[in-house]
Backbone as a printed PyTorch tensor [residue, N CA C, xyz], in Angstrom:
tensor([[[ 10.7370, -13.0760, -17.6590],
         [  9.5760, -13.5200, -16.8900],
         [  8.3420, -12.7810, -17.3990]],

        [[  7.2460, -13.5140, -17.6000],
         [  5.9910, -12.9170, -18.0380],
         [  5.4920, -11.9690, -16.9530]],

        [[  5.1730, -10.7390, -17.3550],
         [  4.7720,  -9.7140, -16.3940],
         [  3.5280, -10.1060, -15.5900]],

        [[  2.6610, -10.9490, -16.1610],
         [  1.4080, -11.2610, -15.4940],
         [  1.3600, -12.6350, -14.8520]],

        [[  2.4550, -13.3620, -14.8980],
         [  2.4360, -14.6710, -14.2400],
         [  2.8260, -14.4960, -12.7780]],

        [[  2.0870, -15.1640, -11.8990],
         [  2.3400, -15.0550, -10.4650],
         [  3.3350, -16.0810, -10.0180]],

        [[  3.5590, -16.2260,  -8.7400],
         [  2.8510, -15.5020,  -7.6790],
         [  3.3940, -14.0840,  -7.4970]],

        [[  2.5580, -13.2670,  -6.8720],
         [  2.9040, -11.8700,  -6.6110],
         [  2.9610, -11.6370,  -5.1040]],

        [[  3.6280, -10.5630,  -4.7250],
         [  3.6490, -10.1370,  -3.3300],
         [  3.4770,  -8.6180,  -3.3280]],

        [[  2.7390,  -8.1080,  -2.3210],
         [  2.5000,  -6.6790,  -2.2220],
         [  3.2750,  -6.0690,  -1.0780]],

        [[  3.6250,  -4.7900,  -1.2460],
         [  4.3800,  -4.0850,  -0.2010],
         [  3.8510,  -2.6630,  -0.0490]],

        [[  3.6910,  -2.2520,   1.2000],
         [  3.2810,  -0.8810,   1.5230],
         [  4.5410,  -0.0640,   1.7810]],

        [[  4.6020,   1.1160,   1.1720],
         [  5.6880,   2.0640,   1.4290],
         [  5.0280,   3.3780,   1.8330]],

        [[  4.9990,   3.6640,   3.1290],
         [  4.4010,   4.9090,   3.6190],
         [  5.5380,   5.7810,   4.1020]],

        [[  5.7500,   6.8750,   3.4000],
         [  6.8720,   7.7510,   3.7270],
         [  6.4130,   9.1010,   4.2440]],

        [[  7.2950,  10.0650,   4.1870],
         [  6.9930,  11.3850,   4.7330],
         [  6.1540,  12.2440,   3.7990]],

        [[  6.1390,  11.9290,   2.5040],
         [  5.3670,  12.7500,   1.5700],
         [  4.2990,  11.9780,   0.8100]],

        [[  4.3950,  10.6520,   0.7930],
         [  3.4070,   9.8800,   0.0430],
         [  3.3210,   8.4520,   0.5720]],

        [[  2.2490,   7.7860,   0.1320],
         [  2.0720,   6.3650,   0.4170],
         [  1.9570,   5.6640,  -0.9290]],

        [[  2.4420,   4.4360,  -0.9890],
         [  2.2580,   3.6620,  -2.2110],
         [  2.1910,   2.1870,  -1.8720]],

        [[  1.5500,   1.4570,  -2.7700],
         [  1.4700,   0.0120,  -2.6670],
         [  2.0360,  -0.5430,  -3.9560]],

        [[  3.0230,  -1.4110,  -3.8190],
         [  3.6930,  -1.9880,  -4.9810],
         [  3.4150,  -3.4760,  -5.0340]],

        [[  3.2400,  -3.9900,  -6.2430],
         [  3.0590,  -5.4160,  -6.4550],
         [  4.2710,  -5.9240,  -7.2260]],

        [[  4.9510,  -6.8980,  -6.6260],
         [  6.1700,  -7.4750,  -7.1910],
         [  5.9220,  -8.9250,  -7.6120]],

        [[  6.7810,  -9.4080,  -8.4970],
         [  6.8620, -10.8580,  -8.6890],
         [  7.4990, -11.4010,  -7.4170]],

        [[  6.8980, -12.4240,  -6.8180],
         [  7.4130, -12.9960,  -5.5710],
         [  8.8490, -13.4580,  -5.7630]],

        [[  9.6880, -13.1490,  -4.7790],
         [ 11.0740, -13.5890,  -4.7830],
         [ 11.9820, -12.7610,  -5.6760]],

        [[ 11.4690, -11.6580,  -6.2380],
         [ 12.2850, -10.7960,  -7.0980],
         [ 12.0910,  -9.3420,  -6.6880]],

        [[ 12.8190,  -8.4600,  -7.3690],
         [ 12.5860,  -7.0320,  -7.1730],
         [ 11.8960,  -6.4260,  -8.4000]],

        [[ 11.2550,  -7.2760,  -9.2200],
         [ 10.5450,  -6.8240, -10.4140],
         [  9.1770,  -6.2660, -10.0330]],

        [[  8.9970,  -4.9510, -10.2040],
         [  7.7110,  -4.3150,  -9.9110],
         [  6.7780,  -4.5500, -11.0900]],

        [[  5.6170,  -5.1190, -10.7940],
         [  4.6000,  -5.3540, -11.8180],
         [  3.7650,  -4.0880, -11.9990]],

        [[  3.3230,  -3.4900, -10.8860],
         [  2.5870,  -2.2340, -10.9250],
         [  2.5700,  -1.6300,  -9.5210]],

        [[  2.1600,  -0.3720,  -9.4450],
         [  2.0370,   0.2840,  -8.1410],
         [  1.0360,   1.4180,  -8.2450]],

        [[  0.6110,   1.9020,  -7.0840],
         [ -0.2660,   3.0700,  -7.0140],
         [  0.2560,   3.9400,  -5.8790]],

        [[  0.3820,   5.2520,  -6.1250],
         [  0.9780,   6.1670,  -5.1520],
         [  0.1160,   7.4120,  -5.0130]],

        [[ -0.0310,   7.8850,  -3.7780],
         [ -0.8120,   9.0870,  -3.4660],
         [ -0.0330,   9.9270,  -2.4600]],

        [[ -0.0260,  11.2410,  -2.6700],
         [  0.6260,  12.1430,  -1.7130],
         [ -0.1540,  12.1900,  -0.4070]],

        [[  0.5800,  12.3340,   0.7040],
         [ -0.0210,  12.4860,   2.0300],
         [  0.4220,  13.8460,   2.5640]],

        [[ -0.5390,  14.7390,   2.8250],
         [ -0.1530,  16.0720,   3.2980],
         [  0.4290,  16.0480,   4.7050]],

        [[  1.3200,  16.9690,   4.9410],
         [  1.9240,  17.1160,   6.2680],
         [  1.3130,  18.3060,   6.9800]],

        [[  1.3190,  18.2320,   8.3170],
         [  0.8170,  19.3100,   9.1690],
         [  2.0160,  19.8590,   9.9280]],

        [[  2.2150,  21.1710,   9.8530],
         [  3.3380,  21.8050,  10.5400],
         [  2.7750,  22.6290,  11.6970]],

        [[  2.5480,  21.9450,  12.8270],
         [  1.9110,  22.5680,  13.9900],
         [  2.8000,  23.6310,  14.6330]],

        [[  4.0840,  23.3600,  14.6800],
         [  5.0620,  24.3010,  15.2410],
         [  6.3010,  24.2510,  14.3730]],

        [[  7.1270,  25.2530,  14.4960],
         [  8.3750,  25.2750,  13.7360],
         [  9.2200,  24.0570,  14.1090]],

        [[  9.6490,  23.3210,  13.1000],
         [ 10.4580,  22.1350,  13.3220],
         [  9.6550,  20.8530,  13.5130]],

        [[  8.3500,  20.9740,  13.6030],
         [  7.4840,  19.7990,  13.7660],
         [  6.8550,  19.4390,  12.4260]],

        [[  6.6780,  18.1620,  12.2280],
         [  5.9680,  17.6760,  11.0460],
         [  5.0840,  16.5110,  11.4850]],

        [[  3.7920,  16.6520,  11.2790],
         [  2.8420,  15.6190,  11.6840],
         [  2.0340,  15.1800,  10.4790]],

        [[  1.4390,  13.9850,  10.6030],
         [  0.5030,  13.4990,   9.5990],
         [ -0.6760,  12.8630,  10.3110]],

        [[ -1.8370,  12.9990,   9.7220],
         [ -3.0750,  12.4570,  10.2810],
         [ -3.0750,  10.9380,  10.0930]],

        [[ -3.0670,  10.1530,  11.1820],
         [ -3.0100,   8.6940,  11.0570],
         [ -4.2200,   8.0970,  10.3490]],

        [[ -5.3810,   8.7140,  10.5120],
         [ -6.5830,   8.2220,   9.8280],
         [ -6.4300,   8.4340,   8.3230]],

        [[ -5.9010,   9.5810,   7.9420],
         [ -5.6620,   9.8750,   6.5250],
         [ -4.5980,   8.9360,   5.9510]],

        [[ -3.5710,   8.6290,   6.7260],
         [ -2.5360,   7.6880,   6.2680],
         [ -3.1710,   6.3250,   5.9800]],

        [[ -3.9700,   5.8190,   6.9180],
         [ -4.6110,   4.5110,   6.7320],
         [ -5.5250,   4.5220,   5.5140]],

        [[ -6.2950,   5.5770,   5.3560],
         [ -7.2020,   5.7020,   4.2130],
         [ -6.4260,   5.7580,   2.8960]],

        [[ -5.3340,   6.5070,   2.8860],
         [ -4.5110,   6.6380,   1.6820],
         [ -3.8620,   5.3120,   1.3260]],

        [[ -3.3530,   4.5950,   2.3210],
         [ -2.7600,   3.2800,   2.0670],
         [ -3.8000,   2.3400,   1.4760]],

        [[ -5.0190,   2.3590,   2.0270],
         [ -6.0910,   1.5110,   1.4950],
         [ -6.4130,   1.8710,   0.0470]],

        [[ -6.4390,   3.1720,  -0.2700],
         [ -6.6600,   3.6030,  -1.6550],
         [ -5.5440,   3.1080,  -2.5650]],

        [[ -4.3200,   3.1260,  -2.0610],
         [ -3.1800,   2.6540,  -2.8570],
         [ -3.2820,   1.1470,  -3.1270]],

        [[ -3.7190,   0.3890,  -2.1200],
         [ -3.8980,  -1.0590,  -2.2930],
         [ -4.9440,  -1.3100,  -3.3730]],

        [[ -6.0870,  -0.6320,  -3.2480],
         [ -7.1650,  -0.7780,  -4.2420],
         [ -6.6600,  -0.4000,  -5.6360]],

        [[ -5.9670,   0.7370,  -5.7290],
         [ -5.4930,   1.2180,  -7.0290],
         [ -4.5180,   0.2590,  -7.6840]],

        [[ -3.5730,  -0.2680,  -6.9150],
         [ -2.5900,  -1.2030,  -7.4750],
         [ -3.2590,  -2.5080,  -7.8990]],

        [[ -4.2110,  -2.9820,  -7.0880],
         [ -4.9330,  -4.2170,  -7.4440],
         [ -5.7460,  -4.0190,  -8.7140]],

        [[ -6.3760,  -2.8610,  -8.8590],
         [ -7.1310,  -2.5660, -10.0800],
         [ -6.1990,  -2.5150, -11.2890]],

        [[ -5.0160,  -1.9300, -11.1200],
         [ -4.0450,  -1.8760, -12.2170],
         [ -3.5810,  -3.2760, -12.6120]],

        [[ -3.3380,  -4.1290, -11.6130],
         [ -2.9210,  -5.5000, -11.9050],
         [ -4.0100,  -6.2290, -12.6880]],

        [[ -5.2580,  -6.0700, -12.2560],
         [ -6.3630,  -6.7140, -12.9600],
         [ -6.5200,  -6.1470, -14.3760]],

        [[ -6.3250,  -4.8450, -14.5450],
         [ -6.4260,  -4.2230, -15.8700],
         [ -5.3440,  -4.7660, -16.8190]],

        [[ -4.2090,  -5.1590, -16.2450],
         [ -3.1270,  -5.7580, -17.0460],
         [ -3.4050,  -7.2300, -17.3620]],

        [[ -4.4520,  -7.7790, -16.7220],
         [ -4.7960,  -9.1840, -16.9390],
         [ -4.3490, -10.1110, -15.8320]],

        [[ -3.8000,  -9.5440, -14.7630],
         [ -3.3530, -10.3480, -13.6300],
         [ -4.5290, -10.8140, -12.7860]],

        [[ -4.3170, -11.8790, -12.0560],
         [ -5.3570, -12.4400, -11.1870],
         [ -4.9870, -12.1940,  -9.7260]],

        [[ -5.9910, -11.8680,  -8.9190],
         [ -5.7930, -11.6110,  -7.4960],
         [ -6.5690, -12.6580,  -6.7140]],

        [[ -5.8660, -13.3990,  -5.8420],
         [ -6.5180, -14.4360,  -5.0340],
         [ -7.0440, -13.8850,  -3.7180]],

        [[ -6.4240, -12.8340,  -3.2110],
         [ -6.8570, -12.2020,  -1.9590],
         [ -7.4000, -10.8390,  -2.3280]],

        [[ -8.6130, -10.5350,  -1.8850],
         [ -9.1950,  -9.2360,  -2.2190],
         [ -8.4750,  -8.1250,  -1.4660]],

        [[ -8.5530,  -6.9350,  -2.0160],
         [ -7.9250,  -5.7880,  -1.3600],
         [ -8.5110,  -5.5800,   0.0220]],

        [[ -9.8140,  -5.8160,   0.1910],
         [-10.4290,  -5.6230,   1.5140],
         [ -9.9030,  -6.6480,   2.5180]],

        [[ -9.6260,  -7.8900,   2.0860],
         [ -9.0470,  -8.8860,   2.9880],
         [ -7.6400,  -8.4610,   3.3990]],

        [[ -6.8770,  -7.9260,   2.4680],
         [ -5.5350,  -7.4580,   2.7810],
         [ -5.6040,  -6.3110,   3.7710]],

        [[ -6.5730,  -5.4010,   3.5770],
         [ -6.7130,  -4.2490,   4.4590],
         [ -7.0730,  -4.6780,   5.8730]],

        [[ -7.9290,  -5.6810,   6.0140],
         [ -8.2990,  -6.1790,   7.3430],
         [ -7.0570,  -6.7160,   8.0530]],

        [[ -6.2190,  -7.4610,   7.3480],
         [ -4.9900,  -7.9840,   7.9340],
         [ -4.0620,  -6.8410,   8.3420]],

        [[ -3.9790,  -5.8180,   7.4920],
         [ -3.1460,  -4.6540,   7.7890],
         [ -3.6280,  -3.9760,   9.0710]],

        [[ -4.9390,  -3.8200,   9.2110],
         [ -5.4990,  -3.1780,  10.4000],
         [ -5.1880,  -4.0050,  11.6500]],

        [[ -5.2590,  -5.3260,  11.5470],
         [ -4.9270,  -6.1850,  12.6890],
         [ -3.4730,  -5.9940,  13.1100]],

        [[ -2.5760,  -5.8960,  12.1420],
         [ -1.1540,  -5.7070,  12.4440],
         [ -0.9450,  -4.3700,  13.1370]],

        [[ -1.5690,  -3.3140,  12.6080],
         [ -1.4360,  -1.9900,  13.2160],
         [ -2.0020,  -2.0080,  14.6290]],

        [[ -3.1610,  -2.6250,  14.8080],
         [ -3.7970,  -2.7140,  16.1220],
         [ -2.8880,  -3.4140,  17.1210]],

        [[ -2.2540,  -4.5100,  16.7220],
         [ -1.3400,  -5.2390,  17.6050],
         [ -0.1440,  -4.3740,  17.9870]],

        [[  0.3500,  -3.5730,  17.0490],
         [  1.5010,  -2.6970,  17.3440],
         [  1.1550,  -1.6860,  18.4260]],

        [[ -0.0630,  -1.1500,  18.3720],
         [ -0.4710,  -0.1530,  19.3520],
         [ -0.8080,  -0.7400,  20.7020]],

        [[ -1.1380,  -2.0230,  20.7570],
         [ -1.4300,  -2.6670,  22.0360],
         [ -0.1720,  -2.8870,  22.8640]],

        [[  0.9620,  -3.0580,  22.2000],
         [  2.2080,  -3.3770,  22.9180],
         [  2.9010,  -2.1620,  23.4140]]])
């Protein structure tokens, strides 16, 4: 499969030490590109591990931008802008907190 032929699908992976955004060929597990950034942890008390939710959201957004830029640098085309994807992500997070 041509690395730059679409359609593509993006996935957020936010873990305990880092966040990343991966772009796959749709319907496969073939990673076209990704961008990953470490997320620092806060150890408020012994046995506790916290992370700043604002920093997590910001880092995820940076990862989306970075992966989209990498895809474009490879010659790939993006139909949905990273900012449109981020707005949808924020709506999903907002709905989760309302329930």
